[in-house]
N, CA, C, O and the ligand as a Tripos MOL2 file, in Angstrom:
@<TRIPOS>MOLECULE
protein
  241   239    61     0     0
PROTEIN
NO_CHARGES

@<TRIPOS>ATOM
      1 N          78.2120   38.2980   41.1790 N.3       1 MET1
      2 CA         77.0020   38.1910   40.3410 C.3       1 MET1
      3 C          76.8710   36.7710   39.8020 C.2       1 MET1
      4 O          77.8500   36.1620   39.3700 O.2       1 MET1
      5 N          75.6870   36.2760   39.8340 N.am      2 MET2
      6 CA         75.4880   34.9270   39.3200 C.3       2 MET2
      7 C          74.7110   34.9770   38.0100 C.2       2 MET2
      8 O          73.5520   35.3870   37.9540 O.2       2 MET2
      9 N          75.3910   34.5490   36.9810 N.am      3 GLU3
     10 CA         74.7170   34.5530   35.6790 C.3       3 GLU3
     11 C          74.0170   33.2210   35.4430 C.2       3 GLU3
     12 O          74.5200   32.1510   35.7860 O.2       3 GLU3
     13 N          72.8700   33.3280   34.8600 N.am      4 PRO4
     14 CA         72.1340   32.0820   34.5520 C.3       4 PRO4
     15 C          72.8790   31.2160   33.5590 C.2       4 PRO4
     16 O          73.3710   31.6950   32.5370 O.2       4 PRO4
     17 N          72.9540   29.9620   33.8690 N.am      5 LYS5
     18 CA         73.6900   29.0530   32.9960 C.3       5 LYS5
     19 C          73.0710   29.0350   31.6000 C.2       5 LYS5
     20 O          71.8650   29.1990   31.4120 O.2       5 LYS5
     21 N          73.9420   28.8340   30.6590 N.am      6 ARG6
     22 CA         73.4540   28.7990   29.2760 C.3       6 ARG6
     23 C          72.8630   27.4330   28.9780 C.2       6 ARG6
     24 O          73.4790   26.5800   28.3390 O.2       6 ARG6
     25 N          71.6870   27.2670   29.4490 N.am      7 THR7
     26 CA         71.0410   25.9810   29.2080 C.3       7 THR7
     27 C          69.7680   26.2030   28.4120 C.2       7 THR7
     28 O          69.0670   27.2040   28.5630 O.2       7 THR7
     29 N          69.5050   25.2440   27.5760 N.am      8 ARG8
     30 CA         68.2980   25.3390   26.7550 C.3       8 ARG8
     31 C          67.2300   24.4320   27.3430 C.2       8 ARG8
     32 O          67.4890   23.3130   27.7860 O.2       8 ARG8
     33 N          66.0570   24.9550   27.3260 N.am      9 ARG9
     34 CA         64.9480   24.1560   27.8460 C.3       9 ARG9
     35 C          63.9040   23.9740   26.7730 C.2       9 ARG9
     36 O          63.7720   24.7640   25.8380 O.2       9 ARG9
     37 N          63.1860   22.9200   26.9490 N.am     10 CYS10
     38 CA         62.1390   22.6330   25.9790 C.3      10 CYS10
     39 C          61.1290   23.7820   25.9930 C.2      10 CYS10
     40 O          60.5310   24.0800   27.0270 O.2      10 CYS10
     41 N          60.9460   24.4210   24.8360 N.am     11 PRO11
     42 CA         60.0110   25.5440   24.7610 C.3      11 PRO11
     43 C          58.5610   25.1040   24.8800 C.2      11 PRO11
     44 O          57.6530   25.9300   24.9760 O.2      11 PRO11
     45 N          58.3600   23.8250   24.8740 N.am     12 ILE12
     46 CA         56.9960   23.3130   24.9420 C.3      12 ILE12
     47 C          56.6070   22.9840   26.3660 C.2      12 ILE12
     48 O          55.5990   23.4730   26.8760 O.2      12 ILE12
     49 N          57.4020   22.1610   26.9960 N.am     13 CYS13
     50 CA         57.0480   21.7300   28.3440 C.3      13 CYS13
     51 C          57.9920   22.3380   29.3790 C.2      13 CYS13
     52 O          57.7100   22.3250   30.5770 O.2      13 CYS13
     53 N          59.0970   22.8630   28.9070 N.am     14 GLY14
     54 CA         60.0000   23.5200   29.8400 C.3      14 GLY14
     55 C          60.9850   22.5680   30.4780 C.2      14 GLY14
     56 O          61.6660   22.9100   31.4450 O.2      14 GLY14
     57 N          61.0510   21.3730   29.9280 N.am     15 LYS15
     58 CA         62.0080   20.4120   30.4800 C.3      15 LYS15
     59 C          63.4210   20.7930   30.0730 C.2      15 LYS15
     60 O          63.6400   21.4140   29.0330 O.2      15 LYS15
     61 N          64.3390   20.4230   30.8800 N.am     16 GLY16
     62 CA         65.7140   20.7270   30.5260 C.3      16 GLY16
     63 C          66.6750   20.2430   31.5750 C.2      16 GLY16
     64 O          66.2680   19.5990   32.5420 O.2      16 GLY16
     65 N          67.9360   20.5400   31.4050 N.am     17 PRO17
     66 CA         68.4070   21.2680   30.2210 C.3      17 PRO17
     67 C          68.5490   20.3450   29.0110 C.2      17 PRO17
     68 O          68.6410   19.1240   29.1380 O.2      17 PRO17
     69 N          68.5640   20.9650   27.8480 N.am     18 LEU18
     70 CA         68.7230   20.1870   26.6340 C.3      18 LEU18
     71 C          70.1300   20.3560   26.1000 C.2      18 LEU18
     72 O          70.8080   21.3450   26.3760 O.2      18 LEU18
     73 N          70.5470   19.3820   25.3400 N.am     19 VAL19
     74 CA         71.8590   19.4810   24.7220 C.3      19 VAL19
     75 C          71.7580   20.4340   23.5360 C.2      19 VAL19
     76 O          70.6880   20.5940   22.9490 O.2      19 VAL19
     77 N          72.8780   21.0680   23.1880 N.am     20 PRO20
     78 CA         72.8840   22.0540   22.1020 C.3      20 PRO20
     79 C          72.2470   21.5400   20.8190 C.2      20 PRO20
     80 O          71.6530   22.3010   20.0550 O.2      20 PRO20
     81 N          72.3790   20.2480   20.5960 N.am     21 SER21
     82 CA         71.8550   19.6960   19.3420 C.3      21 SER21
     83 C          70.3780   19.3680   19.4650 C.2      21 SER21
     84 O          69.7140   19.0350   18.4830 O.2      21 SER21
     85 N          69.8830   19.4660   20.6720 N.am     22 GLN22
     86 CA         68.4860   19.1430   20.8730 C.3      22 GLN22
     87 C          67.6460   20.4100   20.9170 C.2      22 GLN22
     88 O          68.0070   21.3880   21.5710 O.2      22 GLN22
     89 N          66.5670   20.3800   20.2400 N.am     23 ARG23
     90 CA         65.6720   21.5350   20.2480 C.3      23 ARG23
     91 C          64.5160   21.3060   21.2010 C.2      23 ARG23
     92 O          63.9610   22.2360   21.7870 O.2      23 ARG23
     93 N          64.1740   20.0350   21.3350 N.am     24 PHE24
     94 CA         63.0790   19.7010   22.2200 C.3      24 PHE24
     95 C          63.4690   18.4880   23.0570 C.2      24 PHE24
     96 O          64.3580   17.7200   22.6910 O.2      24 PHE24
     97 N          62.8010   18.3370   24.1630 N.am     25 CYS25
     98 CA         63.1440   17.2320   25.0550 C.3      25 CYS25
     99 C          62.7760   15.9110   24.4050 C.2      25 CYS25
    100 O          63.4080   14.8860   24.6600 O.2      25 CYS25
    101 N          61.7670   15.9410   23.5790 N.am     26 SER26
    102 CA         61.3460   14.7000   22.9390 C.3      26 SER26
    103 C          60.7090   15.0270   21.5950 C.2      26 SER26
    104 O          60.3780   16.1710   21.2860 O.2      26 SER26
    105 N          60.5570   13.9780   20.8240 N.am     27 GLU27
    106 CA         59.9810   14.1950   19.5020 C.3      27 GLU27
    107 C          58.5460   14.6860   19.6050 C.2      27 GLU27
    108 O          58.0360   15.3880   18.7320 O.2      27 GLU27
    109 N          57.9320   14.3000   20.6730 N.am     28 ARG28
    110 CA         56.5390   14.6840   20.8620 C.3      28 ARG28
    111 C          56.4200   16.2010   20.9480 C.2      28 ARG28
    112 O          55.5580   16.8130   20.3170 O.2      28 ARG28
    113 N          57.2950   16.7830   21.7350 N.am     29 CYS29
    114 CA         57.2580   18.2350   21.8750 C.3      29 CYS29
    115 C          57.5750   18.8930   20.5340 C.2      29 CYS29
    116 O          57.0030   19.9250   20.1840 O.2      29 CYS29
    117 N          58.4840   18.2870   19.7980 N.am     30 ALA30
    118 CA         58.8310   18.8360   18.4900 C.3      30 ALA30
    119 C          57.6120   18.8420   17.5850 C.2      30 ALA30
    120 O          57.3870   19.7820   16.8230 O.2      30 ALA30
    121 N          56.8430   17.7940   17.6810 N.am     31 THR31
    122 CA         55.6330   17.7070   16.8520 C.3      31 THR31
    123 C          54.6380   18.7780   17.2680 C.2      31 THR31
    124 O          53.9890   19.4020   16.4290 O.2      31 THR31
    125 N          54.5300   18.9790   18.5510 N.am     32 ILE32
    126 CA         53.6060   19.9900   19.0490 C.3      32 ILE32
    127 C          54.0140   21.3600   18.5320 C.2      32 ILE32
    128 O          53.1860   22.1600   18.0960 O.2      32 ILE32
    129 N          55.3140   21.6030   18.5980 N.am     33 ASP33
    130 CA         55.8160   22.8900   18.1240 C.3      33 ASP33
    131 C          55.5150   23.0520   16.6420 C.2      33 ASP33
    132 O          55.1080   24.1190   16.1820 O.2      33 ASP33
    133 N          55.7240   21.9760   15.9150 N.am     34 LEU34
    134 CA         55.4760   22.0320   14.4750 C.3      34 LEU34
    135 C          54.0050   22.3400   14.2210 C.2      34 LEU34
    136 O          53.6590   23.1120   13.3270 O.2      34 LEU34
    137 N          53.1610   21.7280   15.0170 N.am     35 GLY35
    138 CA         51.7360   21.9590   14.8510 C.3      35 GLY35
    139 C          51.3920   23.4230   15.0370 C.2      35 GLY35
    140 O          50.5660   23.9770   14.3120 O.2      35 GLY35
    141 N          52.0270   24.0390   16.0050 N.am     36 ARG36
    142 CA         51.7640   25.4620   16.2440 C.3      36 ARG36
    143 C          52.2080   26.2820   15.0540 C.2      36 ARG36
    144 O          51.5900   27.2670   14.6530 O.2      36 ARG36
    145 N          53.3160   25.8140   14.5170 N.am     37 TRP37
    146 CA         53.8480   26.5370   13.3620 C.3      37 TRP37
    147 C          52.8350   26.5270   12.2330 C.2      37 TRP37
    148 O          52.4880   27.5590   11.6590 O.2      37 TRP37
    149 N          52.3830   25.3400   11.9410 N.am     38 LEU38
    150 CA         51.4390   25.1980   10.8350 C.3      38 LEU38
    151 C          50.1680   25.9890   11.1150 C.2      38 LEU38
    152 O          49.5070   26.4960   10.2100 O.2      38 LEU38
    153 N          49.8620   26.0710   12.3720 N.am     39 SER39
    154 CA         48.6470   26.7820   12.7470 C.3      39 SER39
    155 C          48.8360   28.2930   12.6430 C.2      39 SER39
    156 O          47.8760   29.0630   12.6220 O.2      39 SER39
    157 N          50.0950   28.6860   12.5800 N.am     40 GLY40
    158 CA         50.3730   30.1130   12.4600 C.3      40 GLY40
    159 C          50.3220   30.8010   13.8050 C.2      40 GLY40
    160 O          49.9960   31.9840   13.9080 O.2      40 GLY40
    161 N          50.6470   30.0480   14.8230 N.am     41 ASP41
    162 CA         50.6050   30.6240   16.1570 C.3      41 ASP41
    163 C          51.9100   31.3330   16.4760 C.2      41 ASP41
    164 O          52.0050   32.1550   17.3870 O.2      41 ASP41
    165 N          52.8950   30.9800   15.6950 N.am     42 TYR42
    166 CA         54.2030   31.5600   15.9670 C.3      42 TYR42
    167 C          54.5120   32.6970   15.0050 C.2      42 TYR42
    168 O          53.9610   32.7850   13.9080 O.2      42 TYR42
    169 N          55.3880   33.5410   15.4460 N.am     43 ALA43
    170 CA         55.8000   34.6310   14.5690 C.3      43 ALA43
    171 C          57.0560   34.2040   13.8170 C.2      43 ALA43
    172 O          57.5110   33.0640   13.9140 O.2      43 ALA43
    173 N          57.5890   35.1400   13.0800 N.am     44 ILE44
    174 CA         58.7800   34.8120   12.3080 C.3      44 ILE44
    175 C          59.9150   34.4360   13.2590 C.2      44 ILE44
    176 O          60.1740   35.1360   14.2380 O.2      44 ILE44
    177 N          60.5740   33.3480   12.9680 N.am     45 PRO45
    178 CA         61.6650   32.8850   13.8360 C.3      45 PRO45
    179 C          62.9140   33.7260   13.6720 C.2      45 PRO45
    180 O          63.8980   33.2920   13.0730 O.2      45 PRO45
    181 N          62.8650   34.8990   14.1950 N.am     46 ALA46
    182 CA         64.0370   35.7730   14.0770 C.3      46 ALA46
    183 C          64.9030   35.6380   15.3100 C.2      46 ALA46
    184 O          65.2770   36.6140   15.9610 O.2      46 ALA46
    185 N          65.1990   34.4050   15.5980 N.am     47 GLU47
    186 CA         66.0110   34.1670   16.7970 C.3      47 GLU47
    187 C          67.2120   33.3150   16.4230 C.2      47 GLU47
    188 O          67.2380   32.1000   16.6220 O.2      47 GLU47
    189 N          68.1660   33.9760   15.8960 N.am     48 GLU48
    190 CA         69.3560   33.2480   15.4570 C.3      48 GLU48
    191 C          70.4680   33.4580   16.4610 C.2      48 GLU48
    192 O          71.0580   34.5350   16.5500 O.2      48 GLU48
    193 N          70.7390   32.4240   17.2020 N.am     49 GLU49
    194 CA         71.7910   32.5590   18.2030 C.3      49 GLU49
    195 C          73.1470   32.2620   17.5790 C.2      49 GLU49
    196 O          73.3000   31.3180   16.8050 O.2      49 GLU49
    197 N          74.1060   33.0710   17.9240 N.am     50 PRO50
    198 CA         75.4590   32.8610   17.3870 C.3      50 PRO50
    199 C          76.0560   31.5780   17.9250 C.2      50 PRO50
    200 O          75.7220   31.1270   19.0210 O.2      50 PRO50
    201 N          76.9290   31.0080   17.1510 N.am     51 PRO51
    202 CA         77.5840   29.7580   17.5680 C.3      51 PRO51
    203 C          78.4090   29.9640   18.8190 C.2      51 PRO51
    204 O          79.1430   30.9420   18.9570 O.2      51 PRO51
    205 N          78.2700   29.0470   19.6930 N.am     52 GLU52
    206 CA         79.0030   29.1890   20.9410 C.3      52 GLU52
    207 C          80.4980   29.0870   20.7120 C.2      52 GLU52
    208 O          81.0010   28.1350   20.1160 O.2      52 GLU52
    209 N          81.1650   30.0650   21.1870 N.am     53 ASP53
    210 CA         82.6130   30.0810   21.0000 C.3      53 ASP53
    211 C          83.2760   29.6980   22.3120 C.2      53 ASP53
    212 O          83.6370   30.5380   23.1360 O.2      53 ASP53
    213 N          83.4120   28.4280   22.4600 N.am     54 GLU54
    214 CA         83.9760   27.9520   23.7260 C.3      54 GLU54
    215 C          85.4320   27.5430   23.5400 C.2      54 GLU54
    216 O          85.7360   26.3870   23.2440 O.2      54 GLU54
    217 N          86.2950   28.4800   23.7140 N.am     55 GLY55
    218 CA         87.7100   28.1660   23.5760 C.3      55 GLY55
    219 C          88.4010   28.2620   24.9160 C.2      55 GLY55
    220 O          88.0360   29.0730   25.7680 O.2      55 GLY55
    221 N          89.3840   27.4400   25.0870 N.am     56 GLY56
    222 CA         90.0870   27.4640   26.3540 C.3      56 GLY56
    223 C          90.7160   28.8310   26.6030 C.2      56 GLY56
    224 O          91.8180   29.1310   26.1430 O.2      56 GLY56
    225 N          89.9950   29.6220   27.3260 N.am     57 GLY57
    226 CA         90.4820   30.9730   27.5820 C.3      57 GLY57
    227 C          91.2770   31.0410   28.8540 C.2      57 GLY57
    228 O          90.9570   30.3900   29.8490 O.2      57 GLY57
    229 N          92.2930   31.8200   28.8100 N.am     58 GLY58
    230 CA         93.0990   31.9690   30.0030 C.3      58 GLY58
    231 C          93.6430   33.3740   30.0840 C.2      58 GLY58
    232 O          93.3730   34.2140   29.2250 O.2      58 GLY58
    233 N          94.3760   33.6070   31.0770 N.am     59 GLN59
    234 CA         94.9260   34.9450   31.2270 C.3      59 GLN59
    235 C          96.2670   35.0350   30.5040 C.2      59 GLN59
    236 O          97.1080   34.1390   30.5780 O.2      59 GLN59
    237 N          96.4220   36.1120   29.8290 N.am     60 GLY60
    238 CA         97.6980   36.2490   29.1690 C.3      60 GLY60
    239 C          97.4640   36.4500   27.7570 C.2      60 GLY60
    240 O          98.4140   36.5930   26.9870 O.2      60 GLY60
    241 ZN         59.2960   18.9710   26.0100 Zn       61 ZN61
@<TRIPOS>BOND
     1     1     2 1
     2     2     3 1
     3     3     4 2
     4     3     5 am
     5     5     6 1
     6     6     7 1
     7     7     8 2
     8     7     9 am
     9     9    10 1
    10    10    11 1
    11    11    12 2
    12    11    13 am
    13    13    14 1
    14    14    15 1
    15    15    16 2
    16    15    17 am
    17    17    18 1
    18    18    19 1
    19    19    20 2
    20    19    21 am
    21    21    22 1
    22    22    23 1
    23    23    24 2
    24    23    25 am
    25    25    26 1
    26    26    27 1
    27    27    28 2
    28    27    29 am
    29    29    30 1
    30    30    31 1
    31    31    32 2
    32    31    33 am
    33    33    34 1
    34    34    35 1
    35    35    36 2
    36    35    37 am
    37    37    38 1
    38    38    39 1
    39    39    40 2
    40    39    41 am
    41    41    42 1
    42    42    43 1
    43    43    44 2
    44    43    45 am
    45    45    46 1
    46    46    47 1
    47    47    48 2
    48    47    49 am
    49    49    50 1
    50    50    51 1
    51    51    52 2
    52    51    53 am
    53    53    54 1
    54    54    55 1
    55    55    56 2
    56    55    57 am
    57    57    58 1
    58    58    59 1
    59    59    60 2
    60    59    61 am
    61    61    62 1
    62    62    63 1
    63    63    64 2
    64    63    65 am
    65    65    66 1
    66    66    67 1
    67    67    68 2
    68    67    69 am
    69    69    70 1
    70    70    71 1
    71    71    72 2
    72    71    73 am
    73    73    74 1
    74    74    75 1
    75    75    76 2
    76    75    77 am
    77    77    78 1
    78    78    79 1
    79    79    80 2
    80    79    81 am
    81    81    82 1
    82    82    83 1
    83    83    84 2
    84    83    85 am
    85    85    86 1
    86    86    87 1
    87    87    88 2
    88    87    89 am
    89    89    90 1
    90    90    91 1
    91    91    92 2
    92    91    93 am
    93    93    94 1
    94    94    95 1
    95    95    96 2
    96    95    97 am
    97    97    98 1
    98    98    99 1
    99    99   100 2
   100    99   101 am
   101   101   102 1
   102   102   103 1
   103   103   104 2
   104   103   105 am
   105   105   106 1
   106   106   107 1
   107   107   108 2
   108   107   109 am
   109   109   110 1
   110   110   111 1
   111   111   112 2
   112   111   113 am
   113   113   114 1
   114   114   115 1
   115   115   116 2
   116   115   117 am
   117   117   118 1
   118   118   119 1
   119   119   120 2
   120   119   121 am
   121   121   122 1
   122   122   123 1
   123   123   124 2
   124   123   125 am
   125   125   126 1
   126   126   127 1
   127   127   128 2
   128   127   129 am
   129   129   130 1
   130   130   131 1
   131   131   132 2
   132   131   133 am
   133   133   134 1
   134   134   135 1
   135   135   136 2
   136   135   137 am
   137   137   138 1
   138   138   139 1
   139   139   140 2
   140   139   141 am
   141   141   142 1
   142   142   143 1
   143   143   144 2
   144   143   145 am
   145   145   146 1
   146   146   147 1
   147   147   148 2
   148   147   149 am
   149   149   150 1
   150   150   151 1
   151   151   152 2
   152   151   153 am
   153   153   154 1
   154   154   155 1
   155   155   156 2
   156   155   157 am
   157   157   158 1
   158   158   159 1
   159   159   160 2
   160   159   161 am
   161   161   162 1
   162   162   163 1
   163   163   164 2
   164   163   165 am
   165   165   166 1
   166   166   167 1
   167   167   168 2
   168   167   169 am
   169   169   170 1
   170   170   171 1
   171   171   172 2
   172   171   173 am
   173   173   174 1
   174   174   175 1
   175   175   176 2
   176   175   177 am
   177   177   178 1
   178   178   179 1
   179   179   180 2
   180   179   181 am
   181   181   182 1
   182   182   183 1
   183   183   184 2
   184   183   185 am
   185   185   186 1
   186   186   187 1
   187   187   188 2
   188   187   189 am
   189   189   190 1
   190   190   191 1
   191   191   192 2
   192   191   193 am
   193   193   194 1
   194   194   195 1
   195   195   196 2
   196   195   197 am
   197   197   198 1
   198   198   199 1
   199   199   200 2
   200   199   201 am
   201   201   202 1
   202   202   203 1
   203   203   204 2
   204   203   205 am
   205   205   206 1
   206   206   207 1
   207   207   208 2
   208   207   209 am
   209   209   210 1
   210   210   211 1
   211   211   212 2
   212   211   213 am
   213   213   214 1
   214   214   215 1
   215   215   216 2
   216   215   217 am
   217   217   218 1
   218   218   219 1
   219   219   220 2
   220   219   221 am
   221   221   222 1
   222   222   223 1
   223   223   224 2
   224   223   225 am
   225   225   226 1
   226   226   227 1
   227   227   228 2
   228   227   229 am
   229   229   230 1
   230   230   231 1
   231   231   232 2
   232   231   233 am
   233   233   234 1
   234   234   235 1
   235   235   236 2
   236   235   237 am
   237   237   238 1
   238   238   239 1
   239   239   240 2
@<TRIPOS>SUBSTRUCTURE
     1 MET1         2 RESIDUE 1 A MET
     2 MET2         6 RESIDUE 1 A MET
     3 GLU3        10 RESIDUE 1 A GLU
     4 PRO4        14 RESIDUE 1 A PRO
     5 LYS5        18 RESIDUE 1 A LYS
     6 ARG6        22 RESIDUE 1 A ARG
     7 THR7        26 RESIDUE 1 A THR
     8 ARG8        30 RESIDUE 1 A ARG
     9 ARG9        34 RESIDUE 1 A ARG
    10 CYS10       38 RESIDUE 1 A CYS
    11 PRO11       42 RESIDUE 1 A PRO
    12 ILE12       46 RESIDUE 1 A ILE
    13 CYS13       50 RESIDUE 1 A CYS
    14 GLY14       54 RESIDUE 1 A GLY
    15 LYS15       58 RESIDUE 1 A LYS
    16 GLY16       62 RESIDUE 1 A GLY
    17 PRO17       66 RESIDUE 1 A PRO
    18 LEU18       70 RESIDUE 1 A LEU
    19 VAL19       74 RESIDUE 1 A VAL
    20 PRO20       78 RESIDUE 1 A PRO
    21 SER21       82 RESIDUE 1 A SER
    22 GLN22       86 RESIDUE 1 A GLN
    23 ARG23       90 RESIDUE 1 A ARG
    24 PHE24       94 RESIDUE 1 A PHE
    25 CYS25       98 RESIDUE 1 A CYS
    26 SER26      102 RESIDUE 1 A SER
    27 GLU27      106 RESIDUE 1 A GLU
    28 ARG28      110 RESIDUE 1 A ARG
    29 CYS29      114 RESIDUE 1 A CYS
    30 ALA30      118 RESIDUE 1 A ALA
    31 THR31      122 RESIDUE 1 A THR
    32 ILE32      126 RESIDUE 1 A ILE
    33 ASP33      130 RESIDUE 1 A ASP
    34 LEU34      134 RESIDUE 1 A LEU
    35 GLY35      138 RESIDUE 1 A GLY
    36 ARG36      142 RESIDUE 1 A ARG
    37 TRP37      146 RESIDUE 1 A TRP
    38 LEU38      150 RESIDUE 1 A LEU
    39 SER39      154 RESIDUE 1 A SER
    40 GLY40      158 RESIDUE 1 A GLY
    41 ASP41      162 RESIDUE 1 A ASP
    42 TYR42      166 RESIDUE 1 A TYR
    43 ALA43      170 RESIDUE 1 A ALA
    44 ILE44      174 RESIDUE 1 A ILE
    45 PRO45      178 RESIDUE 1 A PRO
    46 ALA46      182 RESIDUE 1 A ALA
    47 GLU47      186 RESIDUE 1 A GLU
    48 GLU48      190 RESIDUE 1 A GLU
    49 GLU49      194 RESIDUE 1 A GLU
    50 PRO50      198 RESIDUE 1 A PRO
    51 PRO51      202 RESIDUE 1 A PRO
    52 GLU52      206 RESIDUE 1 A GLU
    53 ASP53      210 RESIDUE 1 A ASP
    54 GLU54      214 RESIDUE 1 A GLU
    55 GLY55      218 RESIDUE 1 A GLY
    56 GLY56      222 RESIDUE 1 A GLY
    57 GLY57      226 RESIDUE 1 A GLY
    58 GLY58      230 RESIDUE 1 A GLY
    59 GLN59      234 RESIDUE 1 A GLN
    60 GLY60      238 RESIDUE 1 A GLY
    61 ZN61       241 GROUP 0 **** ****
């Protein structure tokens, strides 16, 4: 089975992948997103992703 990589893409233009600390590919997209927010186009941001727990896992 092939699982889709955990990559984040710009929710505005779909560019990616983005780094975990990046929410948008560019400030421009961030501004666009903000504009939508102010416009009330978005719903409540109930999308809280848990912190990635990337520990060196092994067998044993
Ligand atoms: Zn973008």
